[in-house]
All heavy atoms as an XYZ file, in Angstrom:
909
protein
N     -20.826     59.874    -19.973
C     -19.849     60.327    -20.987
C     -19.649     61.826    -20.787
O     -20.596     62.577    -20.580
C     -20.395     60.031    -22.375
C     -19.573     60.479    -23.484
S     -20.252     60.247    -25.121
C     -20.285     58.512    -25.268
N     -18.401     62.252    -20.812
C     -18.114     63.664    -20.591
C     -18.557     64.458    -21.833
O     -18.736     63.933    -22.907
C     -16.625     63.905    -20.344
O     -15.913     63.662    -21.544
N     -18.695     65.751    -21.646
C     -19.119     66.626    -22.712
C     -18.067     66.640    -23.824
O     -18.378     66.654    -25.020
C     -19.328     68.038    -22.198
N     -16.758     66.582    -23.424
C     -15.706     66.552    -24.439
C     -15.761     65.268    -25.274
O     -15.623     65.298    -26.513
C     -14.329     66.634    -23.770
C     -14.053     67.993    -23.167
O     -14.456     69.011    -23.774
O     -13.453     68.034    -22.102
N     -15.947     64.130    -24.634
C     -16.050     62.851    -25.387
C     -17.246     62.811    -26.257
O     -17.173     62.359    -27.385
C     -16.091     61.669    -24.364
C     -16.193     60.331    -24.985
C     -14.896     59.960    -25.695
N     -15.079     58.631    -26.312
C     -14.782     58.368    -27.575
N     -14.211     59.246    -28.345
N     -15.046     57.182    -28.061
N     -18.377     63.334    -25.826
C     -19.615     63.393    -26.625
C     -19.356     64.210    -27.884
O     -19.777     63.871    -28.995
C     -20.756     63.973    -25.827
N     -18.589     65.337    -27.702
C     -18.266     66.190    -28.851
C     -17.393     65.430    -29.872
O     -17.609     65.533    -31.080
C     -17.606     67.473    -28.386
C     -17.248     68.443    -29.478
C     -18.416     69.001    -30.251
O     -19.545     69.007    -29.754
O     -18.189     69.405    -31.413
N     -16.392     64.665    -29.392
C     -15.520     63.894    -30.280
C     -16.314     62.853    -31.082
O     -16.121     62.715    -32.265
C     -14.454     63.169    -29.455
C     -13.383     64.049    -28.890
C     -12.451     63.296    -27.990
O     -12.328     62.069    -28.145
O     -11.789     63.910    -27.140
N     -17.260     62.164    -30.411
C     -18.063     61.160    -31.063
C     -18.932     61.791    -32.134
O     -19.027     61.358    -33.269
C     -18.909     60.375    -30.057
C     -19.956     59.519    -30.746
C     -18.049     59.569    -29.138
N     -19.582     62.956    -31.799
C     -20.413     63.662    -32.776
C     -19.618     64.093    -34.004
O     -20.036     63.930    -35.109
C     -21.087     64.868    -32.098
C     -22.200     65.501    -32.944
C     -22.951     66.583    -32.220
N     -22.126     67.661    -31.722
C     -21.593     68.618    -32.427
N     -21.786     68.635    -33.710
N     -20.857     69.589    -31.902
N     -18.412     64.630    -33.759
C     -17.552     65.076    -34.852
C     -17.159     63.893    -35.751
O     -17.138     63.969    -36.957
C     -16.323     65.809    -34.392
C     -16.553     67.292    -34.235
C     -15.306     68.008    -33.895
N     -15.079     67.629    -32.511
C     -14.018     67.961    -31.806
N     -13.064     68.603    -32.353
N     -13.909     67.633    -30.555
N     -16.822     62.776    -35.134
C     -16.426     61.600    -35.881
C     -17.582     61.101    -36.754
O     -17.401     60.737    -37.914
C     -15.977     60.473    -34.951
N     -18.783     61.171    -36.210
C     -19.949     60.728    -37.001
C     -20.235     61.706    -38.144
O     -20.604     61.294    -39.237
C     -21.185     60.614    -36.083
C     -21.098     59.439    -35.132
C     -22.211     59.439    -34.092
O     -22.989     60.422    -34.036
O     -22.285     58.493    -33.340
N     -20.028     63.012    -37.882
C     -20.253     64.006    -38.941
C     -19.334     63.878    -40.141
O     -19.724     64.066    -41.260
C     -20.147     65.424    -38.323
C     -21.299     65.844    -37.452
C     -21.011     67.158    -36.750
O     -19.972     67.781    -37.019
O     -21.874     67.576    -35.989
N     -18.096     63.517    -39.848
C     -17.106     63.425    -40.953
C     -17.007     62.032    -41.499
O     -16.195     61.727    -42.369
C     -15.713     63.925    -40.551
C     -15.147     63.106    -39.381
C     -15.754     65.399    -40.206
C     -13.708     63.424    -39.053
N     -17.840     61.134    -41.046
C     -17.854     59.771    -41.575
C     -16.780     58.878    -41.064
O     -16.436     57.890    -41.686
N     -16.177     59.246    -39.930
C     -15.102     58.441    -39.347
C     -15.675     57.228    -38.664
O     -16.813     56.903    -38.739
N     -14.804     56.563    -37.964
C     -15.228     55.396    -37.172
C     -14.881     54.090    -37.777
O     -14.186     53.995    -38.790
N     -15.379     53.069    -37.197
C     -15.004     51.690    -37.551
C     -15.500     51.347    -38.992
O     -14.797     50.651    -39.692
C     -15.635     50.721    -36.544
C     -14.970     49.399    -36.542
C     -15.397     48.574    -35.373
O     -16.385     48.859    -34.706
N     -14.657     47.531    -35.094
N     -16.664     51.810    -39.367
C     -17.179     51.454    -40.716
C     -16.239     51.945    -41.807
O     -15.954     51.240    -42.752
C     -18.556     52.040    -40.917
C     -19.167     51.641    -42.234
C     -20.603     52.162    -42.365
O     -21.383     52.021    -41.443
O     -20.853     52.793    -43.397
N     -15.691     53.155    -41.631
C     -14.757     53.686    -42.610
C     -13.494     52.822    -42.674
O     -12.973     52.554    -43.757
C     -14.401     55.104    -42.277
C     -13.458     55.753    -43.316
C     -13.137     57.172    -42.991
O     -13.692     57.731    -42.049
O     -12.267     57.730    -43.695
N     -12.982     52.405    -41.543
C     -11.779     51.550    -41.520
C     -12.019     50.251    -42.208
O     -11.184     49.777    -42.978
C     -11.351     51.309    -40.048
N     -13.177     49.652    -42.035
C     -13.489     48.387    -42.709
C     -13.558     48.589    -44.213
O     -13.030     47.842    -44.992
C     -14.814     47.786    -42.175
C     -15.269     46.620    -43.019
C     -14.653     47.386    -40.716
N     -14.195     49.680    -44.658
C     -14.297     49.983    -46.060
C     -12.914     50.198    -46.653
O     -12.574     49.667    -47.722
C     -15.148     51.244    -46.294
O     -16.408     50.994    -45.742
C     -15.271     51.567    -47.774
N     -12.035     50.921    -45.952
C     -10.662     51.182    -46.428
C      -9.889     49.868    -46.548
O      -9.194     49.631    -47.520
C      -9.958     52.141    -45.496
O     -10.710     53.350    -45.427
C      -8.548     52.449    -45.980
N     -10.030     48.983    -45.512
C      -9.281     47.703    -45.558
C      -9.799     46.850    -46.720
O      -9.041     46.260    -47.420
C      -9.511     46.955    -44.258
C      -8.675     47.473    -43.146
S      -8.895     46.640    -41.555
C      -9.233     44.999    -41.952
N     -11.115     46.871    -47.008
C     -11.683     46.081    -48.084
C     -11.137     46.629    -49.427
O     -10.784     45.866    -50.309
C     -13.184     46.132    -48.085
N     -11.092     47.934    -49.577
C     -10.582     48.517    -50.818
C      -9.110     48.193    -51.001
O      -8.660     47.867    -52.119
C     -10.779     50.053    -50.805
N      -8.331     48.204    -49.950
C      -6.902     47.893    -50.010
C      -6.722     46.413    -50.390
O      -5.903     46.099    -51.249
C      -6.202     48.160    -48.656
O      -6.391     49.570    -48.360
C      -4.727     47.880    -48.725
N      -7.512     45.543    -49.792
C      -7.435     44.107    -50.105
C      -7.800     43.871    -51.576
O      -7.122     43.101    -52.269
C      -8.381     43.314    -49.202
O      -7.976     43.540    -47.848
C      -8.298     41.829    -49.493
N      -8.838     44.531    -52.071
C      -9.227     44.411    -53.482
C      -8.132     44.860    -54.384
O      -7.781     44.192    -55.361
C     -10.523     45.185    -53.722
O     -11.539     44.679    -52.903
C     -10.974     45.053    -55.180
N      -7.502     46.016    -54.086
C      -6.420     46.532    -54.923
C      -5.236     45.536    -54.950
O      -4.713     45.275    -55.992
C      -5.950     47.907    -54.387
C      -4.811     48.563    -55.137
C      -5.207     48.779    -56.595
C      -4.403     49.824    -54.494
N      -4.875     45.013    -53.786
C      -3.766     44.044    -53.737
C      -4.101     42.802    -54.533
O      -3.228     42.255    -55.216
C      -3.481     43.697    -52.269
N      -5.337     42.361    -54.467
C      -5.736     41.154    -55.211
C      -5.714     41.383    -56.728
O      -5.231     40.534    -57.479
C      -7.141     40.706    -54.817
O      -7.131     40.473    -53.401
C      -7.584     39.448    -55.528
N      -6.171     42.550    -57.193
C      -6.217     42.808    -58.635
C      -4.814     43.083    -59.199
O      -4.603     42.925    -60.393
C      -7.110     43.996    -58.968
O      -6.621     45.165    -58.291
C      -8.538     43.717    -58.573
N      -3.859     43.447    -58.383
C      -2.512     43.666    -58.890
C      -1.540     42.548    -58.535
O      -0.346     42.692    -58.686
C      -1.974     45.020    -58.383
O      -1.927     44.982    -56.960
C      -2.786     46.167    -58.905
N      -2.041     41.460    -58.032
C      -1.187     40.315    -57.633
C      -0.407     39.814    -58.862
O      -0.922     39.769    -59.955
C      -2.024     39.210    -57.033
N       0.800     39.419    -58.607
C       1.680     38.931    -59.653
C       1.195     37.556    -60.147
O       0.876     36.668    -59.359
C       3.095     38.800    -59.155
C       4.159     38.537    -60.186
C       4.153     39.593    -61.266
C       5.518     38.492    -59.522
N       1.135     37.408    -61.464
C       0.688     36.191    -62.052
C       1.794     35.707    -63.049
O       2.508     36.516    -63.620
C      -0.599     36.476    -62.833
C      -1.170     35.279    -63.501
C      -2.491     35.602    -64.164
N      -2.801     34.503    -65.051
C      -3.614     34.567    -66.066
N      -4.262     35.674    -66.354
N      -3.831     33.508    -66.808
N       1.894     34.387    -63.211
C       2.862     33.837    -64.137
C       2.178     33.343    -65.389
O       1.117     32.772    -65.311
C       3.626     32.707    -63.474
C       4.680     33.243    -62.505
C       4.309     33.701    -61.253
C       6.020     33.263    -62.855
C       5.268     34.209    -60.392
C       6.970     33.750    -62.000
C       6.567     34.228    -60.769
O       7.526     34.737    -59.873
N       2.799     33.572    -66.528
C       2.245     33.226    -67.840
C       3.161     32.205    -68.527
O       4.365     32.256    -68.383
C       2.096     34.478    -68.709
C       1.197     35.498    -68.127
C       1.663     36.444    -67.247
C      -0.153     35.533    -68.473
C       0.835     37.409    -66.707
C      -1.003     36.485    -67.945
C      -0.508     37.426    -67.036
O      -1.380     38.385    -66.516
N       2.580     31.332    -69.305
C       3.351     30.275    -69.997
C       3.901     30.813    -71.331
O       3.187     31.491    -72.091
C       2.463     29.086    -70.321
O       2.015     28.495    -69.099
N       5.142     30.463    -71.589
C       5.751     30.696    -72.884
C       5.264     29.582    -73.825
O       4.952     28.492    -73.379
C       7.310     30.690    -72.762
C       7.967     30.743    -74.125
C       7.769     31.835    -71.892
N       5.140     29.869    -75.110
C       4.641     28.884    -76.068
C       5.386     27.557    -75.955
O       6.612     27.523    -75.732
C       4.800     29.439    -77.498
N       4.648     26.452    -76.058
C       5.259     25.126    -75.901
C       6.394     24.925    -76.915
O       6.295     25.287    -78.092
C       4.107     24.134    -76.174
C       2.873     24.951    -76.053
C       3.229     26.360    -76.347
N       7.468     24.296    -76.431
C       8.574     23.959    -77.314
C       9.454     25.119    -77.722
O      10.337     24.949    -78.582
N       9.257     26.278    -77.125
C      10.025     27.464    -77.508
C      11.062     27.823    -76.476
O      10.757     27.830    -75.256
C       9.089     28.675    -77.715
C       9.853     29.996    -77.901
C       8.141     28.457    -78.894
N      12.309     28.053    -76.936
C      13.331     28.599    -76.081
C      13.362     30.106    -76.437
O      13.795     30.452    -77.554
C      14.677     27.926    -76.369
C      14.682     26.478    -75.918
C      16.008     25.817    -76.313
N      17.147     26.724    -76.229
C      18.098     26.688    -75.289
N      18.034     25.774    -74.372
N      19.060     27.561    -75.261
N      12.873     30.938    -75.516
C      12.611     32.322    -75.858
C      13.730     33.252    -75.480
O      14.274     33.215    -74.357
C      11.315     32.779    -75.128
C      10.764     34.142    -75.416
C      10.464     34.321    -76.909
C       9.520     34.380    -74.606
N      14.169     34.112    -76.472
C      15.192     35.112    -76.229
C      14.657     36.209    -75.306
O      13.543     36.752    -75.515
C      15.621     35.775    -77.557
C      16.382     34.826    -78.429
O      17.002     33.868    -77.960
N      16.358     35.088    -79.718
N      15.455     36.512    -74.292
C      15.156     37.645    -73.386
C      16.087     38.755    -73.791
O      17.292     38.559    -73.878
C      15.377     37.242    -71.915
C      15.070     38.444    -71.003
C      14.524     36.037    -71.537
N      15.515     39.895    -74.055
C      16.307     41.055    -74.560
C      16.391     42.175    -73.537
O      15.558     42.327    -72.647
C      15.753     41.517    -75.870
C      15.834     40.420    -76.939
C      15.352     40.937    -78.301
N      15.521     39.900    -79.316
C      16.603     39.708    -80.033
N      17.659     40.458    -79.864
N      16.631     38.769    -80.962
N      17.393     43.015    -73.736
C      17.651     44.139    -72.815
C      16.610     45.256    -72.984
O      16.448     46.100    -72.102
C      19.060     44.714    -73.111
C      19.469     45.688    -72.074
C      20.929     46.012    -72.084
N      21.834     44.884    -72.045
C      22.140     44.164    -70.942
N      21.557     44.449    -69.807
N      22.991     43.166    -71.004
N      15.860     45.256    -74.080
C      14.854     46.282    -74.294
C      13.725     45.721    -75.129
O      13.757     44.575    -75.538
N      12.698     46.534    -75.401
C      11.509     46.060    -76.129
C      11.622     46.025    -77.664
O      10.927     46.737    -78.368
C      10.415     47.046    -75.684
C      11.170     48.334    -75.451
C      12.532     47.901    -74.914
N      12.549     45.211    -78.128
C      12.694     45.118    -79.593
C      13.758     44.117    -79.959
O      14.667     43.780    -79.138
N      13.718     43.664    -81.185
C      14.701     42.684    -81.681
C      16.086     43.303    -81.900
O      17.046     42.567    -82.082
C      14.192     42.027    -82.993
O      13.926     43.078    -83.945
C      12.951     41.216    -82.765
N      16.174     44.625    -81.883
C      17.450     45.279    -82.075
C      18.242     45.351    -80.743
O      19.410     45.711    -80.726
C      17.266     46.689    -82.605
C      16.337     47.540    -81.785
O      15.338     47.004    -81.266
N      16.599     48.822    -81.639
N      17.646     44.954    -79.636
C      18.306     44.940    -78.318
C      19.046     43.644    -78.147
O      18.645     42.608    -78.677
C      17.289     45.153    -77.180
C      16.733     46.522    -77.064
C      15.575     46.856    -77.781
C      17.324     47.505    -76.299
C      15.055     48.143    -77.704
C      16.840     48.807    -76.238
C      15.687     49.111    -76.950
O      15.177     50.359    -76.869
N      20.142     43.694    -77.366
C      20.966     42.517    -77.107
C      20.179     41.454    -76.371
O      19.304     41.744    -75.540
C      22.177     42.928    -76.302
N      20.513     40.183    -76.651
C      19.949     39.056    -75.911
C      20.722     38.903    -74.619
O      21.983     38.806    -74.626
C      20.043     37.760    -76.765
C      19.174     37.911    -78.026
C      19.584     36.570    -75.924
C      19.353     36.765    -78.997
N      20.039     38.870    -73.485
C      20.695     38.728    -72.203
C      20.660     37.321    -71.654
O      21.513     36.911    -70.869
C      20.121     39.722    -71.135
C      20.445     41.149    -71.534
C      18.640     39.538    -70.923
N      19.660     36.565    -72.081
C      19.574     35.158    -71.726
C      18.533     34.486    -72.584
O      17.785     35.154    -73.277
C      19.281     34.942    -70.215
C      17.937     35.501    -69.769
C      17.792     35.297    -68.262
N      16.625     35.992    -67.728
C      15.663     35.456    -67.058
N      15.701     34.138    -66.781
N      14.639     36.177    -66.612
N      18.398     33.176    -72.492
C      17.388     32.445    -73.255
C      16.597     31.615    -72.223
O      17.143     30.885    -71.421
C      18.027     31.488    -74.274
C      16.940     30.694    -75.032
C      18.853     32.292    -75.286
N      15.252     31.744    -72.283
C      14.387     30.966    -71.384
C      14.301     29.526    -71.878
O      14.191     29.287    -73.088
C      13.008     31.595    -71.313
C      12.899     33.003    -70.706
C      11.455     33.511    -70.864
C      13.356     32.995    -69.277
N      14.274     28.556    -70.986
C      14.115     27.162    -71.408
C      12.691     26.869    -71.896
O      11.788     27.651    -71.615
C      14.438     26.371    -70.146
C      14.064     27.333    -69.041
C      14.362     28.710    -69.530
N      12.546     25.725    -72.577
C      11.203     25.323    -72.958
C      10.305     25.171    -71.737
O      10.791     24.839    -70.683
C      11.287     23.947    -73.691
C      11.957     24.043    -75.061
C      11.983     22.714    -75.770
O      11.137     21.870    -75.487
O      12.857     22.519    -76.665
N       9.015     25.433    -71.959
C       7.999     25.323    -70.895
C       8.198     26.306    -69.770
O       7.718     26.058    -68.651
C       7.911     23.898    -70.391
C       7.543     22.918    -71.478
O       6.750     23.228    -72.349
O       8.129     21.800    -71.472
N       8.867     27.412    -70.024
C       9.096     28.428    -68.968
C       7.762     29.133    -68.626
O       6.863     29.246    -69.481
C      10.106     29.432    -69.415
N       7.646     29.567    -67.390
C       6.549     30.424    -66.924
C       7.170     31.714    -66.434
O       8.176     31.689    -65.701
C       5.749     29.723    -65.840
C       4.982     28.513    -66.404
C       4.162     27.763    -65.366
N       3.251     28.591    -64.627
C       2.077     29.060    -65.006
N       1.646     28.774    -66.277
N       1.295     29.790    -64.278
N       6.610     32.825    -66.840
C       7.235     34.109    -66.512
C       6.239     35.075    -65.875
O       5.031     35.069    -66.179
C       7.761     34.784    -67.818
C       6.679     34.936    -68.861
C       8.943     33.961    -68.354
C       7.044     35.799    -70.029
N       6.741     35.946    -64.998
C       5.890     37.055    -64.490
C       5.964     38.174    -65.524
O       6.921     38.316    -66.273
C       6.642     37.459    -63.219
C       8.056     37.206    -63.520
C       8.070     35.972    -64.394
N       4.912     38.958    -65.582
C       4.923     40.185    -66.434
C       4.643     41.340    -65.479
O       3.573     41.445    -64.885
C       3.861     40.129    -67.514
C       4.116     38.977    -68.452
C       3.861     41.464    -68.287
C       3.023     38.800    -69.508
N       5.649     42.195    -65.302
C       5.519     43.341    -64.405
C       4.842     44.547    -65.069
O       4.047     45.250    -64.450
C       6.874     43.740    -63.833
C       7.479     42.679    -63.005
C       8.503     41.866    -63.494
C       7.034     42.420    -61.748
C       9.051     40.833    -62.728
C       7.580     41.422    -60.948
C       8.577     40.644    -61.469
N       5.144     44.733    -66.355
C       4.531     45.777    -67.158
C       4.730     45.449    -68.639
O       5.492     44.532    -68.924
C       5.085     47.155    -66.796
S       6.855     47.384    -67.157
N       4.065     46.197    -69.475
C       4.177     45.980    -70.939
C       4.362     47.290    -71.641
O       3.909     48.339    -71.163
C       2.897     45.247    -71.439
C       2.708     43.851    -70.847
C       1.428     43.258    -71.342
O       0.312     43.748    -71.064
N       1.539     42.113    -72.067
N       5.055     47.213    -72.788
C       5.339     48.417    -73.542
C       5.405     48.120    -75.061
O       5.705     47.000    -75.420
C       6.695     49.052    -73.073
O       6.851     50.334    -73.613
C       7.867     48.147    -73.443
N       5.092     49.068    -75.892
C       5.221     48.837    -77.317
C       6.713     48.783    -77.756
O       7.554     49.423    -77.136
C       4.489     50.014    -77.962
C       4.475     51.084    -76.923
C       4.528     50.400    -75.597
N       6.933     48.010    -78.819
C       8.289     47.891    -79.358
C       8.198     47.327    -80.751
O       7.201     47.493    -81.476
N       9.262     46.608    -81.166
C       9.317     45.949    -82.477
C       8.164     44.981    -82.648
O       7.826     44.232    -81.744
C      10.639     45.179    -82.588
O      11.733     46.067    -82.352
C      10.788     44.562    -83.996
N       7.563     44.988    -83.842
C       6.463     44.062    -84.141
C       7.086     42.677    -84.440
O       8.035     42.591    -85.223
C       5.628     44.554    -85.317
O       5.045     45.794    -84.950
C       4.526     43.570    -85.676
N       6.531     41.635    -83.801
C       7.038     40.291    -83.917
C       5.865     39.358    -84.184
O       4.778     39.528    -83.642
C       7.758     39.863    -82.629
C       8.158     38.377    -82.678
C       8.979     40.721    -82.358
N       6.083     38.349    -85.035
C       5.081     37.319    -85.257
C       5.569     36.032    -84.564
O       6.702     35.630    -84.728
C       4.903     37.046    -86.780
O       4.449     38.261    -87.388
C       3.889     35.932    -87.013
N       4.668     35.441    -83.785
C       4.988     34.213    -83.028
C       3.791     33.302    -82.965
O       2.775     33.529    -83.650
N       3.855     32.302    -82.125
C       2.768     31.341    -81.984
C       1.422     31.943    -81.591
O       0.360     31.400    -81.877
C       3.258     30.376    -80.895
C       4.742     30.546    -80.863
C       4.978     31.988    -81.266
N       1.451     33.086    -80.912
C       0.212     33.704    -80.440
C      -0.161     34.950    -81.246
O      -0.808     35.854    -80.770
C       0.283     34.006    -78.947
C       0.456     32.770    -78.141
C       1.633     32.510    -77.458
C      -0.529     31.790    -78.103
C       1.837     31.324    -76.727
C      -0.358     30.607    -77.403
C       0.820     30.386    -76.702
O       0.989     29.231    -75.992
N       0.312     34.983    -82.534
C      -0.056     36.090    -83.398
C       1.070     37.064    -83.650
O       2.215     36.811    -83.319
N       0.683     38.215    -84.179
C       1.622     39.298    -84.456
C       1.349     40.419    -83.476
O       0.200     40.820    -83.335
C       1.481     39.792    -85.914
O       1.764     38.654    -86.793
C       2.436     40.911    -86.217
N       2.385     40.875    -82.826
C       2.187     41.887    -81.770
C       3.409     42.821    -81.665
O       4.538     42.378    -81.931
C       1.980     41.191    -80.432
O       1.810     42.162    -79.398
N       3.188     44.037    -81.269
C       4.263     44.948    -80.967
C       4.395     45.134    -79.445
O       5.143     45.980    -78.953
C       4.069     46.316    -81.650
C       2.993     47.128    -81.000
O       2.031     46.608    -80.410
N       3.098     48.444    -81.098
N       3.694     44.367    -78.680
C       3.725     44.420    -77.235
C       4.912     43.597    -76.700
O       5.108     42.475    -77.137
C       2.437     43.897    -76.570
C       1.226     44.754    -77.022
C       2.540     43.870    -75.062
C      -0.111     44.224    -76.569
N       5.667     44.214    -75.821
C       6.821     43.527    -75.155
C       6.547     43.494    -73.667
O       6.081     44.466    -73.064
C       8.112     44.244    -75.489
C       8.546     43.979    -76.890
C       7.996     44.467    -78.042
C       9.570     43.068    -77.305
N       8.583     43.922    -79.132
C       9.603     43.080    -78.700
C      10.487     42.284    -76.624
C      10.478     42.317    -79.436
C      11.394     41.510    -77.369
C      11.386     41.533    -78.734
N       6.832     42.313    -73.071
C       6.588     42.067    -71.662
C       7.885     42.280    -70.865
O       8.881     41.661    -71.175
C       6.071     40.639    -71.444
C       4.839     40.371    -72.294
O       4.063     41.269    -72.544
O       4.647     39.163    -72.658
N       7.821     43.085    -69.840
C       8.942     43.301    -68.910
C       8.865     42.170    -67.859
O       7.922     42.135    -67.083
C       8.873     44.664    -68.286
C       9.968     44.856    -67.244
O       9.643     45.080    -66.090
N      11.209     44.831    -67.624
N       9.882     41.269    -67.885
C       9.820     40.112    -66.970
C      10.828     40.237    -65.828
O      10.797     39.416    -64.927
C      10.069     38.786    -67.729
C      11.424     38.736    -68.378
C       8.979     38.640    -68.806
C      11.802     37.365    -68.904
N      11.679     41.196    -65.874
C      12.635     41.473    -64.804
C      13.294     42.816    -65.128
O      13.060     43.390    -66.194
C      13.706     40.381    -64.748
C      14.350     40.242    -63.378
O      14.158     41.170    -62.541
O      15.018     39.234    -63.136
N      14.116     43.315    -64.223
C      14.743     44.631    -64.449
C      15.596     44.581    -65.692
O      16.592     43.829    -65.787
C      15.617     44.953    -63.218
C      16.135     46.348    -63.227
O      15.452     47.251    -63.837
O      17.209     46.616    -62.702
N      15.166     45.356    -66.696
C      15.897     45.429    -67.968
C      15.789     44.177    -68.830
O      16.663     43.970    -69.667
N      14.753     43.350    -68.650
C      14.562     42.143    -69.428
C      13.177     42.117    -70.056
O      12.158     42.245    -69.347
C      14.817     40.896    -68.576
C      16.249     40.783    -68.075
C      16.486     39.455    -67.349
O      15.561     38.655    -67.163
O      17.634     39.211    -66.996
N      13.139     41.885    -71.373
C      11.906     41.915    -72.129
C      11.799     40.693    -73.057
O      12.789     40.239    -73.566
C      11.828     43.189    -73.001
C      11.742     44.464    -72.155
C      12.887     45.037    -71.672
C      10.522     45.070    -71.911
C      12.850     46.201    -70.904
C      10.458     46.204    -71.167
C      11.627     46.800    -70.661
N      10.558     40.261    -73.242
C      10.256     39.219    -74.238
C       9.069     39.667    -75.071
O       8.238     40.425    -74.603
C       9.967     37.833    -73.592
C      11.170     37.295    -72.863
C       8.738     37.927    -72.666
N       9.001     39.194    -76.318
C       7.872     39.517    -77.139
C       6.625     38.824    -76.665
O       6.617     37.620    -76.416
C       8.153     39.083    -78.593
O       6.989     39.244    -79.374
N       5.522     39.598    -76.572
C       4.260     39.043    -76.126
C       3.672     38.037    -77.135
O       2.846     37.225    -76.750
C       3.258     40.195    -75.914
C       2.025     39.772    -75.134
O       2.209     39.392    -73.931
O       0.942     39.795    -75.703
N       4.170     38.030    -78.345
C       3.709     37.065    -79.357
C       4.069     35.631    -79.010
O       3.563     34.690    -79.607
C       4.254     37.428    -80.746
N       4.960     35.481    -78.017
C       5.405     34.131    -77.600
C       4.868     33.777    -76.173
O       5.261     32.750    -75.622
C       6.914     34.061    -77.575
C       7.508     33.968    -78.972
C       7.760     35.100    -79.722
C       7.775     32.721    -79.523
C       8.276     34.985    -81.014
C       8.249     32.601    -80.809
C       8.495     33.743    -81.551
O       8.999     33.635    -82.810
N       4.043     34.639    -75.610
C       3.561     34.413    -74.246
C       2.047     34.270    -74.272
O       1.334     35.061    -74.873
C       3.971     35.593    -73.338
C       3.506     35.359    -71.920
C       5.471     35.802    -73.350
N       1.573     33.200    -73.617
C       0.122     32.921    -73.579
C      -0.517     33.738    -72.472
O      -0.671     33.289    -71.337
C      -0.122     31.417    -73.374
C      -1.571     31.084    -73.454
O      -2.424     31.916    -73.810
N      -1.923     29.851    -73.162
N      -0.963     34.946    -72.850
C      -1.622     35.829    -71.875
C      -3.158     35.734    -71.984
O      -3.838     36.253    -71.123
C      -1.242     37.312    -72.094
O      -1.664     37.715    -73.380
C       0.241     37.532    -71.923
N      -3.618     35.080    -73.023
C      -5.091     34.978    -73.213
C      -5.692     36.210    -73.838
O      -6.907     36.337    -73.892
N      -4.848     37.114    -74.329
C      -5.366     38.371    -74.881
C      -4.429     38.863    -76.007
O      -3.198     38.610    -75.964
C      -5.417     39.452    -73.783
O      -5.722     40.716    -74.325
N      -4.995     39.587    -76.946
C      -4.177     40.243    -78.003
C      -3.709     41.623    -77.583
O      -3.000     42.271    -78.267
C      -4.988     40.343    -79.338
C      -5.154     38.991    -79.966
O      -4.348     38.057    -79.721
O      -6.104     38.832    -80.761
N      -4.218     42.066    -76.452
C      -3.896     43.390    -75.952
C      -3.072     43.366    -74.684
O      -2.559     42.373    -74.290
N      -3.067     44.517    -74.030
C      -2.318     44.630    -72.796
C      -3.037     43.943    -71.648
O      -4.254     44.091    -71.498
C      -2.100     46.144    -72.436
C      -1.107     46.802    -73.367
C      -1.500     47.343    -74.569
C       0.247     46.875    -72.998
C      -0.618     47.963    -75.410
C       1.143     47.500    -73.825
C       0.705     48.044    -75.053
O       1.636     48.632    -75.906
N      -2.316     43.181    -70.820
C      -2.880     42.485    -69.687
C      -2.303     43.029    -68.351
O      -2.751     42.660    -67.297
C      -2.727     40.990    -69.721
C      -3.481     40.382    -70.914
C      -1.278     40.575    -69.799
N      -1.269     43.860    -68.458
C      -0.610     44.427    -67.325
C      -0.438     45.929    -67.607
O      -0.603     46.395    -68.708
C       0.771     43.805    -67.079
C       0.720     42.315    -66.795
C       0.104     41.989    -65.439
N       0.931     42.489    -64.377
C       0.508     42.781    -63.175
N      -0.723     42.604    -62.858
N       1.353     43.241    -62.256
N      -0.093     46.722    -66.587
C       0.067     48.163    -66.812
C       1.169     48.480    -67.781
O       2.104     47.670    -67.957
C       0.426     48.693    -65.407
C       0.197     47.601    -64.440
C       0.169     46.296    -65.213
N       1.080     49.614    -68.407
C       2.166     50.096    -69.295
C       3.409     50.416    -68.465
O       3.294     50.943    -67.347
C       1.753     51.355    -70.035
C       0.630     51.163    -71.023
C       1.185     50.805    -72.435
N       0.118     50.684    -73.359
C       0.035     51.387    -74.443
N       0.929     52.288    -74.769
N      -0.974     51.207    -75.302
N       4.518     50.096    -69.012
C       5.831     50.398    -68.309
C       6.022     51.907    -68.294
O       5.648     52.599    -69.308
C       7.014     49.747    -69.001
S       6.921     47.947    -69.090
N       6.573     52.439    -67.237
C       6.856     53.854    -67.171
C       8.354     54.072    -66.886
O       8.775     53.994    -65.752
C       5.977     54.508    -66.085
O       6.268     53.909    -64.869
N       9.117     54.218    -67.950
C      10.553     54.454    -67.822
C      11.002     55.447    -68.835
O      10.346     55.846    -69.705
C      11.363     53.186    -67.885
C      10.960     52.211    -69.001
C      11.231     52.466    -70.336
C      10.303     51.072    -68.643
C      10.867     51.552    -71.312
C       9.919     50.173    -69.644
C      10.178     50.423    -70.938
């Protein structure tokens, strides 16, 4: 091994570089991707749910979800308080660009936030 190559190896070991660091980084990236994977949630049985332009009942209805719909939740934000099959909540779920539904009608398994807060 040349003196230059030996110096490169020693420097890489000193700063913690090398294959072990790459494996750790890949594992951390895989864990992050897994924890933020998109999940679909069930709307309350027998409910045709209004989808609104914003997080509140004062926003226009843009469409109506059919019974037994399953929806993605990209983020959640506070809005108008609504009472539904899953309790009373002021949490609104962002299910698409500019589309929100009340969390009181979505079976998330929690009374709180299950996805990140919306930032807009």
